Structure formats: C-alpha cells, structure tokens
N, C-alpha and C positions, 0 to 999 in steps of 0.2 A: 532230113532226119532219118533215122533208122530205128529198128526194133531189134531186140536180141535175136529174134527168129529170122531177120532179114538174110536172105541167101547171099553169100559172098559173091556168087557169080553175077549178081545184079549191080555190084559196086565197081567203081572205077579203081584202077590201081592206085591213084592218088589218094582216094578216100580210104582204101584198105591200109595204105602206109600211114596215113594220119591216125586212124584208129589204133594201129599197132604202136605208134610213137606215144600216143597219149596213155595207152595201157602200160607201157614201160614206165612212164612217169608215175603212174599210180603205184606200180610195183615198188619203185624206188622209195616212194613216200610211205607206203603202208605195210610192206611185207618184211620189214626188218632189215637189219644191217647185213651186208654181203660178207661172205666168208673171207674174201680177199678185198683189197681196197679199191680195185678197179672194176667198173661196171663191165659186164660181159659185152663183147661185140654182138651186134644184132643183125641178122640177115633175114629177109623175106625171100623165099624161093617160090617161083611160080611154075617150077618143073612139074610135069604130070607123072613122072616115073618114080617119084619117091614113094616109099611104102609106109610112111608114118606122118603124123601131123607136126611133130616138132622133135628137136633133139638139142641137148646141151652137151657140148664138148668141153670137158674139164681141162684137157691139155691145152686147148686153144682159148679157153674162157670165152666161148661163143655160143650163142643161141641161134638156131636156124628154125624158122617156122615155114612149113610147106603149105602154103596158102590153099592150093587146090584140094587138099584133103580136109580143110576146115569148111564145112558146109554152110555154117551160119556165122554171124557176127559173134554170137555167144561162144561158139566153138573156137573162134580165133582168139578171143580174149582169155578164155579158159586155158587154152594151150600155152599162151604167153605166161600166164600165172604158173602153170605146171612147170615149164622149163625154167622160169625165174627161180622157183623153189629149188630145183636141182642146182642152180648156180650158187646157192647158199650152202649146199651140202658138200661134204667131203667125198666127192665122186671118185677122184683118182685113187686107185688102189683098193677101194672099198666096194664100189658098185658091183663089179663082176663077181667078187667073192660072195656077196650077199645074193646075187642073182642065182648063182649055182646052188646056194643053200636053200633059198626060199622060192625061186621062180619069180616071174614078173608080177603076177597078181598079188602075191604075198610079200613082195620085196618091201622092206621098211621105208626105203626112200621113195618108192612109188606110192605107197600108202600115204605118206606125208604130202607128196605133191598133189595127189587126188583130193586129199582133205583140204588143202589150201585152195584148190579150184572151187570146191563147194562153198567154202567159207567166204571167199573174196570175189567171186565172179559177178554176182549181182551188184555189189558195190562198185566194182571196176566199170561195169557197163553204165551205171549212173554217172560216174566220174567222167567217162568218155562223152556221154551225151551232153553234159553241161559244157564241155569244151569244144564241141564240134561247131 
C-alpha cells in the first residue's frame, strides 16, 4: 500500500505504471467527456533531463508524464489530472495566443487544469488505493 506522500523513488516502475493506469481510468470516468472521441496516447517517461512534470501535445493527442519530476504519488496523480484536463481543452491554436496575453500563471487553461487538480486529486488517490 502507499500514501499520497509516498516518494515516487521508493516505488517500482511496475507500481508507478499501475498507479498511472488506474488514475487514467479515474479521469475517464470522472473528469467529463473528451473534446475529441479518442483517448489521448499516454506515455510515462523516466528521463531525468526533462524540465517539467507533464505535457499534453494537442497535435499528437498525447500526454507525457515525466515521472522523475513527480516527487510523490500525489504529485503523479495530480499531474495526470492536470494534463488530462488539457486534453479536453481546445489547445491547438488557442494555448499560445492566451499564453502571450496572460502568461503561464494567469493562463485560463492552466487555471482550469490547476483547479481540476485541487478538486479531483484526493478522490483519484482514494480510487487508486481501492484498486491496487
């Protein structure tokens, strides 16, 4: 078993992948309908040179989570929720225009993604724990 504060570095790659897969199921069931009909491709990267925790690529419809930048299980699940939120938004053509206007911290899509993290992360952790 694990806690929200369990360091990612103490978990096996298998367990990390299982937590991520269950969190994706939670997102699919609870975070609303996707903007397009296909689920995003999902990748877990264990590279240490990435400078972010996660990214959604709207052109490729893919989510990449950089596991080494997620320090705890809670940060991993929260990042998945954040990027899943982006997969529901109209990212292509809009994101960078809004980024130039508002910056990252005040970007409406980032505010929405952070809001979903806060709203859903505790529930997603409970969901994962019940299925591990």
